[in-house]
N, C-alpha and C positions, 0 to 999 in steps of 0.2 A: 464438340468444340466449345470452349468457354465463351460466354457472352461478354463483350466489352461494353460497359454502360455508356450511354450518351445522355445529354442533359435532360431531355424531355420525352414524355410519351403522351400522345393524344388520347383522351378518354372522354367519350360522350360530349364532345364539343369544347373541352378544356385542355390546355397544355398543363401537364402535371409533372412535377419533378420525378426523375427516374425512380428514386428510392421510395417515393410516396405513392407509386402506381400499384395499389393493392386492392384485393377483393376479399370478401368475407368467406370464411371456411365453408359456409352453407350455400355458397353460390351454386345455382342449379346445374350449370354445365360441368362443374367439377365432379358432380356425383353421377350424372347420366350421359355426359359426352355430347350433348346437343349443342352444336355450334358449327360455324363454318369459318374458313380462313383463306388467306392467300399468302404466297411467297413472291416478293417482287424485288428487283435489284435496281440500284442506281449506279451508274458508271461515270468516270471522268471522260469528258469529251473536250474538243477544242473550244467549245462555248460554255464550259463549266459543267457541273454535275447534271446528268440527265437520267430520269427514271425510264426504264425500258418498258414500253407497252403498258403504261399505267392504266389508261382508260380500259384496255382489254381485261386487265386483272380485276379492276373494280367491277366491270360488267359481269365477270364470272363469279365474283363474290356475291353479287346481288342475285344472280341466277341460282347459285347454291342455296342462298337464304330462302328464295321462293320455293324451291323443292322441299326444304325443311319446314316451310310455313313459319319462317321467322320474319316478322314485319320490321324491317330496318328503319329506324327513325331519322335517317339522313339520306339525302339524294346522292346520286352518282357524282354530281359536280361538287357537293360538299365534301365527299370522301376523297375526291381527287385533290382538292385544295388542302384538306387536312394532311394528306400524305406528303404533299410538297412542303408544307409547314414543318412537319416532323423531320424531313431530310435537311431542310435549311437549318433547323435548330441543332441537328447532329454535328454540323460543322465539318463534315468529311466529304471527300469527292466520290467515295465508293462505299456502298453499304447494302445490307440486306434489309428488307422491309417486311414487317408482319402485320397486316390488318386482320383483325379477328372480330367476329360477331358471336356473342354468347348470351346465355340467359343468366340474369343476375340473382341477387339475394331477395328473399321475400316469399317465395313459394317453394314447396317441396312435394315430391310425388312424380309419377310418370307422365302426368298431363302437363305439357309445357306451355299450353296456351295462355294461362293467366300470368306467366312470368314476364318481367320487363326485359326487353331486348337491349343489350349493351354493345357498344362498339369501342374498340381500342386500336391504336396504330403505334407500333414501335419500329425503330430502325437502329442498326448497330453495324460496325465493321465486321465483315465475315468473308473469309477467303473461299476458294473453291471447295465445295462440300466434300468431295472424295479425294482431295489433295492435289497440289500442283503437278506432282509427278504422274498422276493418272491421266492428265491431258495428253501426254505423249505415249506413256508406257501402257496405258489401258488398265482395266480392272478385271479381277478374277471373279466370276459369277457362279452362283449355285441355284439350280431350280429348287425352290422351297417346297417343303412338305405341306406348308400352309397354302390353301387355295384362296384366290381372290373372291370377293363377295359375289353371290348371285345378284343380278340386277334387280330382282324382286325381293331381295332380303335387305340390301342397303344400296341406295342409288349411286352408281359410280360416276354419274354426271355431276354430282355435288362433291365439293371438296370439304367434307365434313370432319370435324375434329375427332369424334369417337371412332370413326372408320379406320383411323391410323393405328389403332391397336393391332389390326391385322398386319400392317406394314412393320410395326415394331417387333412382333413375333418372328416374322420372316427375317428381319435384319439381324436380330440377336442370334437366330439359328445359324445364319450364314457366317457371322463374325466368329462365333464359337467353333465353327467347323474349319476356320482358317481362310475364309473367302472375304472379299471386299464388299459384296453386295448380293442381293437375292433377286430372283425373277419368280413372280407368282403366275400360276396358271389359272385359267377360268374354271368354273365347275365342269365345263365340257371338255377340259384338257387343252385348250388353246393357250398360247402365250398371251398374258394380259399386260403386265407392266412390271417395273421394278418397285422397290419399296417406296420410292418417292420420285420416280422418273419414268418417262416414256422410253420406248425402245424401238430401234430401227435395225433391219437387216438389209444388206446390200448384196445383190447378185447380178452379175453382168451389167453393171451400171444402173440398175433399177432398185429403187428403195421401197421397202414394205414396212408398215407400222400397224400395230393391232388396232381394232375398232373399239368404240365405247361398249359395244355389245359383248366384248370379251372381258369387260371390267376395267378398261383403261380410261383414265381421266383424259378429257380433251385438253392437251397441254398447250400453253402459250408458246413455250420454246419449241414444242413439237410442230405447231403450225408455222412458226418462223422458219424452221428448217425445211419444211415442205415447200414454202414459198421460195427460199433461197435455192434449194435443189432444182426446182423446176426452172428458175431463172438461169441456172448454170447448165441446163440441158439434161438433167437427170430426171426421168419420169418417176413419179411416186404414186403409191397406191395404199389405201387403207384396206387391209384384208387379214383374215385369220392366218396365224403362223403356228406351226407345230414346233415342239422343242427340238426335233431333229433338224429343222430348218436353221436353227441357231448354230448347231454343230457344223453344218456344211456351208455356211454363208461365206462369201468372199470377204466381207467385213460386217461388223455390227457395232453399234454405238448406242449410248443412252443420252437422253436430253432432259433437262429440267432447269428451272430458274436457279436453284441452289447448286446443282451439279454442273450446269452449263452444257457442254458437249464433250462427252468422254467416251473414248473407244473401249470396246470389250475385247480383252485379250483371250479369255477362255470362258467356256461354260461347262460345268460339270467335268472339269479337267480335260476337256477337248479344246485344243487350240483353235481359235477362230481366225481364219486367214493366215496372216504372217505371225499372229500372236502379239501384235502391237498395232499402232495406229496405221490404218490403210490410207491410200492416196485420196479416195473420195471423202473419207471422214476428215482428213486434214483440210481438204479444200472447203468443206462445209464449216469446219471449225474456224478457219481463217475468215470466211465470209460472215459468220456469226459475230465474231469478236470485232470485225470492222464495223458491223452494223451497230452493236451496242455502244461502241466507243465513238460513234459519229464520224468515222473515217471514210464513209461513203455517202453519197447524196441520194442513193436509191430509194430509201424509205425514211424520209424525215418524219413522217407521221408516227413512227415507232418511238420517237424520243420526246419526252416531256422535260423540257429544260427547267432547272431549278437555279435561280440566281439569287 
């Protein structure tokens, strides 16, 4: 999906014009993939634009950096304020936000420790990642031939830039085979996650989602859905899932900041449930969109208002 430029990008404490936000070709992270990032969204609410669970996203960004031994030169509060400034400067009610921590120009080689740690934050208008029609009609999924990382090869608890080569390989494979999205399995054969989303199955009113030990990132949208489901009376559990559990589920859906909440219509050409959005998925979708748009008073702490 093409990027629509906005006026400014925050880079290392300064607001820079969009077209001038550039890095050197010998930037360390460009060559070795050492970096961490977040995907965040701002939504229109009755009180103006609000960034959804901003503090949680920044906390995860800093946890990811710690795992990668990247010493971020800005505090959580500074990054929160910078993100709000970027959204204000964008002049839009709804946008996708990308904070990234990376290693800059000046050192080369596999030892990242001498490199300067850089931080940038950009925001731009971006619709639902898998398409508006997918919110109701669902997506066709394929189990990828590519496996998710072993936790002792690359840490799935960190949202690392280079790790997403794995996701890109799976995504391209699925698209070229005629599917919308891919599901990756862990080295042990359990369902892990999609290329950029967490996954849920629903059986008899009970929700299951894979654990970090299966290679799944702890998702912000995932945890939001767990909270909303339990408040609606649906028990949830983090547990290992087999690919056959996807085929026989009453419903299944994926969650992510970019994708939001999207039903799964089929997996490996097996229809899941009715083959479209199920009733529990719709109820959770409605609750999620009510929360992000500030239409409910249940979780005001999730909204960071930008005026």
